[in-house]
C-alpha positions in Angstrom: 17.7 -14.4 3.2 15.0 -11.9 2.7 11.2 -12.8 3.4 10.6 -12.8 -0.4 13.5 -15.0 -1.2 12.3 -17.5 1.6 8.7 -17.4 0.1 10.3 -18.1 -3.4 12.2 -21.2 -2.0 9.0 -22.3 -0.3 6.9 -21.7 -3.5 9.5 -23.5 -5.7 9.0 -26.6 -3.4 5.3 -26.3 -3.8 5.6 -26.2 -7.6 7.9 -29.2 -7.8 6.2 -32.5 -8.9 6.2 -35.5 -6.7 9.3 -37.7 -7.5 8.6 -41.0 -9.2 10.6 -44.1 -10.4 12.3 -43.9 -13.8 13.9 -47.1 -14.6 15.2 -45.9 -18.1 17.6 -42.9 -18.0 16.2 -40.1 -20.1 18.1 -39.0 -23.3 20.1 -35.7 -22.8 19.9 -33.2 -25.5 21.9 -30.0 -25.8 20.0 -27.0 -27.2 21.7 -23.7 -28.2 20.7 -20.9 -26.0 18.4 -18.3 -27.5 19.9 -14.9 -28.3 18.1 -12.2 -26.3 16.8 -9.1 -28.4 18.5 -6.0 -27.2 15.1 -4.3 -26.2 13.6 -7.3 -24.3 11.7 -6.7 -21.2 14.2 -7.5 -18.4 11.6 -9.3 -16.4 10.7 -11.3 -19.4 14.4 -12.1 -19.7 14.3 -13.3 -16.2 11.3 -15.5 -16.9 13.1 -17.0 -20.0 15.8 -17.9 -17.6 13.3 -19.5 -15.3 12.2 -21.4 -18.3 15.7 -22.7 -18.5 15.6 -23.8 -15.0 17.3 -20.8 -13.3 15.6 -20.7 -9.8 17.7 -17.7 -8.9 15.9 -15.7 -11.6 12.7 -16.9 -10.2 13.5 -15.5 -6.7 14.3 -12.2 -8.3 10.9 -12.0 -9.8 9.3 -13.0 -6.4 11.2 -10.3 -4.6 10.1 -7.7 -7.2 6.5 -8.5 -7.6 5.4 -10.5 -4.3 4.3 -7.2 -2.7 2.4 -5.7 -5.8 0.5 -9.1 -6.2 -0.4 -9.2 -2.6 -1.6 -5.6 -2.8 -3.8 -6.5 -5.6 -5.3 -9.6 -3.8 -5.8 -7.9 -0.6 -7.5 -4.8 -2.1 -9.7 -7.3 -4.1 -10.3 -10.0 -1.4 -10.0 -7.8 1.8 -8.5 -10.8 3.7 -4.7 -10.7 4.5 -4.4 -14.5 4.9 -6.2 -15.1 1.5 -4.1 -12.4 -0.1 -0.9 -14.3 0.9 -2.3 -17.6 -0.2 -3.3 -16.3 -3.4 0.0 -14.7 -4.0 1.6 -18.1 -3.4 -0.7 -19.6 -5.9 0.1 -17.0 -8.5 3.9 -17.6 -8.3 3.4 -21.4 -8.1 1.4 -21.2 -11.3 4.1 -18.8 -12.8 6.8 -21.6 -12.1 4.7 -24.4 -13.3 4.1 -22.5 -16.5 7.6 -21.7 -17.1 8.0 -24.3 -19.8 5.1 -22.8 -21.9 6.2 -19.2 -21.4 6.5 -17.0 -24.6 7.6 -13.5 -24.6 4.6 -12.1 -26.3 4.0 -9.3 -23.7 5.6 -7.6 -20.8 6.2 -10.2 -18.0 4.0 -7.8 -15.5 1.1 -7.9 -17.9 1.2 -11.7 -18.0 1.7 -11.9 -14.2 -1.2 -9.6 -13.4 -3.5 -11.4 -15.7 -2.8 -14.6 -13.8 -3.4 -12.7 -10.5 -6.6 -11.2 -11.6 -7.9 -14.5 -12.9 -7.1 -16.3 -9.6 -8.8 -13.4 -7.7 -11.9 -13.7 -9.9 -11.9 -17.5 -9.1 -11.9 -16.8 -5.4 -14.6 -14.2 -5.6 -16.8 -16.8 -7.5 -15.9 -19.4 -4.9 -17.2 -17.4 -2.2 -20.0 -15.7 -4.0 -22.6 -17.3 -1.7 -21.1 -15.6 1.2 -21.8 -11.9 1.2 -19.0 -9.5 2.0 -18.7 -8.2 5.5 -20.7 -5.0 5.9 -19.5 -1.9 8.0 -22.9 -2.3 9.7 -22.4 -5.9 10.7 -22.8 -6.6 14.3 -19.8 -7.2 16.5 -19.2 -10.9 17.3 -19.0 -10.2 21.0 -21.4 -7.3 21.4 -24.7 -7.8 19.4 -25.7 -4.2 20.1 -22.5 -2.8 18.7 -21.2 -2.6 15.0 -18.2 -4.7 14.2 -16.4 -1.5 12.9 -16.7 1.5 15.1 -15.5 5.0 14.2 -15.1 8.2 16.2 -18.1 10.5 16.1 -16.9 13.5 14.1 -20.2 15.4 13.9 -18.9 18.4 15.7 -15.2 17.8 15.2 -12.7 20.2 13.7 -10.9 19.5 10.3 -7.8 17.9 12.0 -10.0 15.4 13.7 -11.4 14.3 10.5 -8.1 13.0 9.5 -8.5 10.0 11.5 -7.1 7.4 9.2 -9.0 4.5 10.3 -12.3 6.0 9.3 -11.0 7.4 6.1 -9.3 4.2 5.0 -12.5 2.2 5.7 -14.7 4.6 3.6 -12.3 4.5 0.9 -12.1 0.8 0.9 -15.9 0.6 1.2 -16.3 2.9 -1.8 -13.7 0.8 -3.9 -15.3 -2.6 -3.0 -18.7 -1.2 -4.2 -17.3 -0.5 -7.7 -18.2 -3.0 -10.5 -15.3 -5.6 -10.8 -13.8 -4.2 -14.1 -13.7 -0.6 -12.6 -12.3 -1.7 -9.3 -9.5 -3.9 -10.9 -8.7 -1.2 -13.5 -8.3 1.3 -10.8 -6.1 -1.1 -8.6 -3.9 -1.9 -11.6 -3.6 1.8 -12.5 -1.8 2.2 -9.1 1.0 0.0 -10.3 3.5 2.4 -11.9 4.8 0.0 -14.4 1.5 -0.7 -16.1 0.4 1.4 -19.0 -3.3 1.8 -20.1 -2.5 -0.6 -23.0 -1.2 -3.2 -20.6 -4.2 -2.7 -18.2 -6.5 -3.1 -21.3 -4.7 -6.5 -22.1 -5.1 -7.8 -18.5 -8.8 -6.8 -18.5 -9.3 -8.3 -22.0 -11.0 -5.1 -23.3 -10.1 -2.2 -25.8 -7.9 0.8 -24.8 -10.8 3.1 -24.9 -13.0 0.9 -22.8 -10.1 0.7 -20.3 -9.9 4.5 -20.0 -13.5 4.7 -19.7 -13.5 2.2 -16.9 -10.8 4.2 -15.0 -12.6 7.4 -15.5 -16.0 6.3 -14.3 -14.4 4.6 -11.4 -12.6 7.8 -10.3 -15.7 9.8 -10.8 -17.8 7.4 -8.6 -15.1 7.4 -5.9 -15.0 11.2 -6.1 -18.8 11.5 -5.7 -18.8 9.0 -2.7 -15.9 10.8 -0.9 -16.8 14.2 -1.5 -17.3 15.1 2.3 -13.6 14.1 2.6 -12.6 16.2 -0.4 -14.2 19.3 1.3 -12.3 18.7 4.5 -9.0 18.1 2.7 -8.8 14.6 4.3 -8.5 12.9 0.9 -7.1 14.1 -2.4 -8.6 13.4 -5.8 -5.1 11.9 -6.9 -4.9 9.4 -4.1 
């Protein structure tokens, strides 16, 4: 069993309602199975199977989307444990909402809308606790910063490729973006999402979405210009 399949089984158990006594046997009705359109989104087709009680289809969706959802959560919340917990909450909500699911948009659009909303809820929950700063003191050494990077003042270009420093600066720049710009850029990294789908997730127009992505990229380019000059970071990353 893969890790994603194991998670799917665990999240299915979390989504199941608690058993209760039922003294009267429920009536059993047989409904005709809906005919799927030829051009249906394959992931939406899987979700419609989940709606009919197919747990194997749910496992397939978890295996495909667990990592992208966790990536979005991690890049938004900057906490691995919280990202994993949030991903579980997303898929539990997906399973619990299966009975109400309607194929009105791509499954991925619906899924990432849930993920974004839960991320925003978590951000609001901890809004009274400021995000960790790169200059925050080390917990064991008050005279040292929590994050320490190599001194590159006189270093050659290859030395500037230290991934630890670069990734920290990129993440710091992304986190400093307004929420809509940051989310638009993170969703833009998902290959399956079009600008139209990102606009639907964000709840804004297509032109506004393109503007958010453009402004976010321009801001990152300006903040990371030193790395552009050294070749340690490319504009299309």
